[in-house]
Structures are given as structure tokens and as C-alpha cells.
C-alpha positions in Angstrom: 98.2 115.4 70.2 99.1 112.3 68.3 98.9 110.1 71.4 95.5 111.6 72.3 94.1 110.9 68.9 95.4 107.3 69.0 94.0 106.7 72.4 90.6 108.1 71.4 90.6 105.9 68.3 91.4 102.8 70.4 88.6 103.7 72.8 86.1 104.1 70.1 87.1 100.9 68.4 86.8 98.9 71.6 83.7 100.6 73.1 81.8 101.4 70.0 80.9 104.6 68.3 77.5 104.9 70.0 79.0 105.0 73.5 81.6 107.5 72.5 79.1 109.8 70.8 76.6 109.4 73.7 79.3 110.3 76.2 80.3 113.3 74.2 76.9 114.8 73.4 74.6 113.8 76.2 76.3 115.9 79.0 76.2 119.0 76.8 72.5 118.5 75.9 71.7 117.8 79.6 73.5 120.9 80.8 71.6 123.0 78.2 68.2 121.5 79.2 68.4 121.1 83.0 71.3 123.1 84.1 74.0 121.9 86.4 71.6 119.5 88.4 72.3 115.8 88.6 69.9 114.6 85.9 72.5 114.0 83.3 72.6 110.1 83.3 68.9 110.0 82.9 69.0 112.2 79.8 71.7 110.1 78.2 69.6 107.0 78.6 66.5 108.7 77.3 68.4 110.0 74.3 69.6 106.5 73.4 66.1 105.1 74.0 64.5 107.7 71.8 67.0 107.0 69.0 66.2 103.3 69.3 62.5 103.9 69.2 62.8 106.2 66.2 64.9 103.6 64.4 62.2 101.1 64.8 59.3 103.3 63.9 60.5 105.4 60.9 60.7 102.5 58.5 58.2 100.1 60.1 58.9 96.8 58.5 62.6 97.4 58.6 64.8 98.8 61.4 67.4 101.5 61.1 70.5 101.0 63.3 70.6 103.1 66.4 74.0 104.5 65.4 72.6 106.1 62.3 69.6 107.7 64.1 71.9 108.8 66.9 74.3 110.4 64.4 71.4 112.2 62.8 70.4 113.6 66.1 73.8 114.3 67.6 76.0 115.4 64.7 74.3 118.7 64.1 74.5 119.6 67.8 78.1 118.6 67.9 78.9 120.8 64.9 77.0 123.6 66.6 79.2 123.2 69.7 82.3 123.3 67.6 81.3 126.4 65.7 80.0 128.2 68.8 83.4 127.8 70.6 85.4 129.2 67.7 
């Protein structure tokens, strides 16, 4: 367990939090929306694109980072997944 946590931490620090969160949440949302069909990569890119657009539009003169918007979108769903499986 300790080795798994250490490897996940290294991957997040190298790849970035957005890619980790996107890789974790997007497949679950895609499976929920479109089923087991092969449209999952498209949904992940659309999710990131919508988070980027929202970050630029919400506070018009300033921009919110994509990571903050993506965390606002993805964190409640991730918590839902954790609670549902308990």
C-alpha cells in the first residue's frame, strides 16, 4: 500500500494534478453518460475544454486556473463514487 501511494504521488507530481484527476474522473463520467461504447477519450477532452472555458468566462477580466474549475466539477463526483462503493 505504501509503495502504491508513493508511486501515485510521484506520477501526480510529474504529470500534474489535472491529468491525474482527468484520468480518474473522465472514464467514470463517460461510462455513466454513454455506456460502454468507445466515446470516452472525446468526453475527457470535452470535460477539460469546458473547464477551461468556464475558467475564462466566470470572472471575465481575470482567468481562473483550469485546475480549480476542474476540481469544482470533479471533486463532488469523485466523493459520490467513493460513498456509493462503501
